C-alpha positions in Angstrom: 29.7 27.5 -8.8 30.9 25.3 -5.7 29.7 26.7 -2.5 30.6 23.5 -0.5 33.6 21.3 -1.3 33.1 17.9 -2.2 34.8 16.4 1.1 32.7 19.1 3.3 29.8 17.8 1.5 30.5 14.1 2.4 31.2 15.0 6.1 27.7 17.0 6.1 26.0 13.7 4.9 27.6 11.6 7.3 26.7 13.8 10.3 23.3 14.0 8.8 22.9 10.2 8.3 24.1 9.7 12.0 21.6 12.2 13.4 18.6 10.5 11.3 19.7 7.2 12.9 19.9 8.4 16.6 16.9 10.6 16.5 14.1 8.2 17.5 16.3 8.2 20.6 17.0 11.6 21.0 13.3 12.9 20.5 12.0 9.8 22.3 9.6 8.4 19.5 10.7 4.9 19.5 7.2 4.0 20.6 6.1 4.7 17.5 7.6 1.7 15.4 6.7 2.7 12.1 8.0 6.4 12.5 11.2 5.2 14.3 12.0 2.6 11.0 11.3 5.0 8.7 13.7 7.4 10.1 16.3 4.6 10.5 15.6 3.5 6.9 16.1 7.2 5.8 19.6 7.1 7.8 20.6 4.1 5.8 19.6 5.6 2.7 21.9 8.8 3.4 24.7 6.7 4.6 24.6 4.5 1.6 24.4 7.5 -0.6 27.5 9.4 1.0 29.4 5.8 0.7 28.8 6.2 -3.1 29.6 9.9 -3.3 33.1 9.0 -1.7 33.6 6.2 -3.8 32.6 8.1 -7.1 34.8 11.0 -6.2 38.1 8.6 -5.9 37.9 7.7 -9.5 
C-alpha cells in the first residue's frame, strides 16, 4: 500500500534536509555550537539518504 509516491517522498526528504540545515539560523540557536552542529549533521544524513533513494529508484 503506497500512500506517498516515491517522487513525492524524495521531495519531502529534500525539504526536510534543507529545513534541518537552516533551522539553527531560523530558530536562533547558533550560540549552542553542539546543538547547531548536531542538527547540521542530521541534515547532511537526511540529504545523503535522499540522494541514495533517488539513485536506487533509477535502476
